[in-house]
N, C-alpha and C positions, 0 to 999 in steps of 0.2 A: 282470518284475513283473506279478503278476496284477491283474485289474480290481479285485478286492476290496481288495487291498493299496493300490492307488492311491487308492481312495475313502477308506480308513481314514487314509492319510497326509494327504490333503487335509483331512479332518475335524479331525485333530490340529492342523494348521497354523491352520485357521480358528478353532478354540477358543483357541489361544495368541494369535492376533492380536486377537481380540475382547476377551479378558481383558486384554491389554496396553493396548489403546486405552481400555478402561473405567477401568483403573487410573490412566492418565495424565490422563484427563478429571477424575477425582476428586481427583487430587493433582498438578496441573501445576507447583506451586512446587518440587517435588523435583528438577526437571531440573538436570543438572550437565554443562556443556560439556566440562570437562577430565577428569572422572573418571566416565564413564557406567558403569552397572551392567555387571559382567563376566558375559558369557554364554559358554556352551560352544559356540563356533563350530567348524565342521568344518574350516576352513582360515583362513589369514590374511585379516583383513577387507580389503575393497577400500576404500582411503581416497580420499575426494573432497575437494578443497580449494575452499573457498568464501570469497569476499570480499563483505562487505555494504556497501551505500552509506551506512550509518549510523555515526556516531561512538560511541565507547565510553561517553560520558556519556548516551546515549539508552537508559535502562534498559528501556523497553518493548520495544525491538527486541532487546536482549540476552536478555531472558527468552523472547521468542518464538523466537529462533533456537536457544537452549539446548533448549527444549522440542521443536522440530522435529528437531534433530539427534539427540537422545536417543531420540525415538520411532522414527526411521528405524533407528537401531542396534538397538534392542530388538526391533522388529517384523520386522526382517530376520534375527533370531536371530544378531546379531553379524557378519553378512556385509558390511555397509556402515557405514563410519564417516565422518561428515562433520566435517572439521576446518575451523573457520571463524574469520575475524578481522574486526575492524572496519575500516572504510575508513581511519581515521587510524592504524591499525597496519600498513597496507600502503603500498606505494609507488605506489598508483593513485588517480586521481581518481574520485569517484562517477560522473562523466559519461563515463568511459572503460570502464565495466564490460561493456557489451554487446560492444564491440569485443574486449575481452580474452577473454571467453568464446568468442566466435566464432573467434578466432585460436588457441584452445587454450592461452593463457597461464595460465588458471585453469579449473577444471572447472565451477564454478557461481558464481552471484552472486545476491544478494538485493537488489532495487531497486524502482524504480517505472517503469512503462513510459512515462510522459510525459517522462522525461528524454531520450527518443529522438525527440522531435517533429521535429527537423531531418532525421531520416531518413524519417519518414512521419508526417503528422498523424494517421493511423489509430491510432497507439499511444495517443493521449489517451483513447480510448474504453474502454481496458482498465484505466486507472488511475482517473480521475474526470473529471467534466465539469461545468462551471458549470450550475446548475439541472438537474442530471442525476439519475441513479438513486441511491437510497439503498442502503446495503449489502445489505439483504435482496433488493432488486430486482436489483442487479448480480449477486449470487450466482445468482439464478434464471436470469438471461439467460445467464451464462457456463455454468452447468451443464446447463440444460434448454432454453434458447432459442437455441442455436447459437453463442453468443458465443465460447466457448473454441475451437471449430474455426476461426473467423475469426482469432482471436488467434494460434493456433499456425501458421496459414498465413502470416500477416504476419511472425511471428518467424522462420520458416524461410527467408523471402526475405532475411533479414538475418543468417543463419548461426547461429541458436540455436533450441533447444527451450524452451518456456515453460510454466509452471504458475502458477495463482494461489496465493499463499502469504501470506495475512493481509489484514486490512482494519482501518483505524484508526477507522472510523465517521465521523460528521459532524465536520468540523473547525471551528476558530474562524476568524474573518476576518483575524486578523493583528495585529501590533504596529506602532503609529505613534508617532513621536517627538512629533508635535504633534496636538492634537485636531482632528477633522474637524467642520466646521459644515455644510458643504454639498458638493455635487459640485464646486464651483469650487475647493475646497481640494486636490483631487487634481492639479490642473494643475502640471506640472513636478516632481512628487514622484518620487524614485528609489525604486522598490519592487522587492522580490523576490517575484514571482508567476509561476510557470512556466506553460508551455503556453498553451492557449486562454484560461484564466483571466487570464493576464497580458496577452494581446492585447486583451481586452475593456477592461481598465483603461487600456491604451494609447490606445484610441479615446475614452476619457473624459479624456485629457490627461496621464496619468501616464507615467512612463518605466520600463517593466518590464525586469528583467534576471534572469539565472539564476545563482545561486550555490549551492554545496553547503552542507549544514548546518554544516560545520566553519568556515565563514567568516562566518556571519550575525551573530553577536554583535559581532565585530570591525568588520564593515562598518557596522553601526548605530552603533557607538561612534565611529568615525573619520569619519563623514559620507558614506561611499560610498553608504549607503542611508538613506532617510528612513522606510522601512517595510518589513516583511517578514512573510510568513506562514510558519509552520512546521507545527504539527499542532494540538494541543489542550492544555489545562492541564497534563496530566502531562508530556508531552514538552517543552513550552515551559519549564516550570520546570527540567527537567533541563538545558536549553540556556542557562538563566539569561537569557532574553530580557528579563525584567522589570527587569534591572539596567541596560539601555541604552535602554529605551522604556517609557513609562508608560501608554499608551492601548491597551487590548486590546479589539478589536472582534469583534462577532458580528452576524449569523449567517455561517457559512462558505458563502456562496452560490457561491463558486468551487470548493469541494470538499465536496460533500454525502455523500461516502462513498468513501474512498480505498483501492482494492485494490492490494496489493503483489504482486510477481512473483518467481518463482524461475527464473532463466536457467540453462540447462544446455547444455554443449557437445554437439552431436549425436553425435559419435563416442563420447563418454563414455556418453551415454544408450543408444545402440545396443549398447554393450559390456556393459551390465548384463543380468542375467537378467530374464525376464518377471516373476518373483516380486519381484525388487528394484525394478523400475520401478513395480510396483503398490504396493509399500510406500511409495515416495516420493510417488506420486500421492495415496495415502490420507492420509499425514501432512501434505501441503501443503493439501489440502482441509480437513482438521481445523483447521489453523492459521488458515484464513479465519475460522471461527466463534470459535475460542478467542481470537485476538487481539482481535476485535471485543468479545467479552465482557470481556476483561481491560481494554481501554481504557475501556469504559463504567464499570467498577468503579473504576478508578484516577482517571479524570477527575473523577468526582463528589467524591472525597476531595481531589484537588489543587485543585479550584476553591474548596473551603472554605478551604484554606491560602492561596490566592492573594488572596482578597478581604481577608484580614487584613494583607497587606503594605502598608507606607506608600507613598502616592503613586500606587498602582496604581488605575486606573479601568477597570472592565469596562463597555463602552458598546455600544449598538446602532448600526450604521451609520445615518447620516441617511437618511430615507425617499427623498430624491431620488437618492441613490447606488444604493440597492437597485432603485428603479424603472428608472433608466436602464440599470443593469447587466443587468437582466432583459430590457429592450427590445432591447438590443444583442446578446444572446447568440445567438439564432437566425441573425442576419445574419453574425456573426463565424464561426460554425461553417460555414455554407454557403460563405462565402468561403474558409475554410481548406481545405475538402475539394474545392473546385472544380477544382483541377489534379491531383488524386490519385484515380485511379479506384478503387484499393483502399480508400482512406478513404471514398469515396462509398458503396461497398457496405457497409462496416462501419456508417456513420452511418445508412443506410437500415434495417439490422437493429436497431440500438440504438434509434433514435427510434420505430420501429414497436412494438417490445417495450415501451418505456417508456409509450407511449400506452395500450397494453393494461393495463399495471400500474396506471396512474393511474386508470382507470375502476374497478378493483377497490379501490384504496386510498381512493377517495372514499367507499365504503361501509364500509370496514374501518378502516384506520389513522387516516385523517383524522377520520372521524366519532367514533371513540373518543377521540382526543386532544381534540376539541372538547367532548365530554361530560365528559372528565376534568378539564378546566381551566375550565369555565364557572362 
C-alpha cells in the first residue's frame, strides 16, 4: 500500500468515526442493545460478553450500556459486538465480577472499583471518596493528571485491564427508616455504605455492611438494614427505595461524584486490533460525560416526582453529622492506606491534584455558585 493510500484510508476512517460520534451525541436515546444498526463488516464481528454489576430495573445503567455497546459496534464498523446482561440475569454476584474477568469467565464487566476495597484500598480513589473530587475534577485527574495510569497499574496487579466508563455525578446521602436528629442517632444503625465512606460512619457508631443493589430493598424491609445509600433520585426511584424508607438525606458527602469502570480481560484486550482498542477507549471516555449529563437531566425530573410522594421527606443531614464526618475523613483515609504502599502512592497523587483543583475552584465554580444563589 502506498503512503498516499494509507493517508486516504486513515482520513476516511476518521471522518466516519467523528460523524458517528457526533450522531450519537445528538441522539443517544436511539441506542438499541439487541438490534444495533447493521453495518457492512468485512468479517464476522468479534463478540465480547459483558456482565454489569447493576440490576435490570436500574434504567440509567441500561441506557448507558446500550449507548456504549452500540457506539463500539458502529465506530468499529461492525467488527466488535458487545453482548451484555444485567447482574440479576447472570449467575454472578456483583462482588465477584473482577475475579470473573481476571479468570476469563467473562470478557468484560461494568462495575465500580470500590467494590474491590478488600483487595486494595487504592481502588477507592478511582470510584469516589468522601469529601473528594467532583466529576469534572476526577475526569481531569484521570485523563490529564496521571490518575488513569495509576488505576491501570493497580488493576493489572489484580489481573484486569480497566477504563473509566461513566460517572453518576454527586449522589444523595441515602435512605433512613428513622429520622436523624443528631450524630447520636447513628449509633448501632445497620447501614449499607461501601468503602471508606462506610468506615467513617463506623467510627461515628454505625454498623456498615456491603450489599449489592439487588438486595437493598429487601434488606431495608426485613430489618437487616436501617439505612442504605444507592445513587440519586432517578436510580433510587427505579429501585423503589422510597417504599421501604421515608427519610431521604442530602448532601452525598460520602460520594461527591462516582466514576464507574469497564473491566476487561487482558488476553481479550491484547487480542483486539489497535483500531478496536482505540474505539473502546473513545466510547468509554465519551460515556463518562454522557452518563453524567444524563443523570443531571433525569435526577432533576425524578426529584420533582419524588417530593410529591406521600410520607417522603427530603432532609439535610444534621450539622453535627456533617461536621464530624468531615473531621474524621482525613484520619480514616490515612489509616486505610497506612499498610498499602500502592494506595499511599495513589492517595498522594489524588490529594495533591485535588488541592490544586480546589484553588482554581475557589475562583471559578465556588464563586459562581455563591453569586448564583445569593
